[in-house]
C-alpha positions in Angstrom: 90.2 99.8 116.6 89.0 96.5 115.2 87.1 95.9 118.5 85.3 99.2 118.0 84.2 98.1 114.5 82.7 94.9 115.8 81.0 96.8 118.6 79.6 99.3 116.1 78.2 96.5 113.9 76.7 94.7 117.0 75.2 98.0 118.2 73.7 98.6 114.7 72.3 95.1 114.2 70.8 94.9 117.7 69.1 98.1 118.4 68.3 97.4 122.1 71.6 98.8 123.5 70.8 101.1 126.4 73.7 103.5 125.6 74.7 104.3 122.0 78.4 105.0 121.6 79.8 107.3 118.9 82.4 104.9 117.5 83.1 107.1 114.5 84.2 110.0 116.8 86.4 107.6 118.8 88.0 106.3 115.6 88.5 109.9 114.2 90.1 111.0 117.5 92.4 107.9 117.5 93.4 108.5 113.9 94.2 112.1 114.6 96.4 111.1 117.5 98.2 108.4 115.5 98.9 110.8 112.6 100.3 113.4 115.1 102.5 110.7 116.6 103.7 109.7 113.2 104.5 113.3 112.3 106.4 113.8 115.6 108.3 110.5 115.0 109.3 111.6 111.5 110.5 114.9 112.8 112.5 113.3 115.5 114.1 110.9 113.0 115.0 113.8 110.7 116.5 115.7 113.6 118.8 112.8 114.4 119.8 112.2 110.8 123.5 112.5 110.0 123.8 114.8 107.0 126.3 114.1 104.3 126.3 110.3 104.9 125.5 107.6 102.4 123.5 104.4 103.1 125.4 101.1 103.5 124.8 98.1 101.3 121.4 96.6 102.2 122.9 93.3 103.5 124.5 95.3 106.3 121.1 96.2 107.7 120.0 92.6 108.3 119.2 92.0 112.0 116.9 93.0 114.8 116.4 96.6 116.0 114.6 98.2 119.1 113.9 101.8 119.8 115.3 103.6 122.8 112.0 103.3 124.7 111.8 99.6 124.0 108.2 99.6 122.7 109.0 99.1 119.0 111.1 96.5 117.3 111.8 95.5 113.7 113.5 92.5 112.1 115.2 93.0 108.8 115.5 89.8 106.9 117.3 88.8 103.7 114.9 88.9 100.7 
């Protein structure tokens, strides 16, 4: 999306572009898809949640984690 912002600025500053792209529409559609993805991810996490459990002490969460599809990872460090 950052690339689109720079292209929009360039297109606006230099008015001789043969084809004008609607970057605002691209950004709006991208944001809509990302919000839907986040909502679906939240629902999936809630469905997998074990009810009646309590969280462990925060120190026990220190480490690296990857999702099942191997496209997301997170590292939890001591603060």
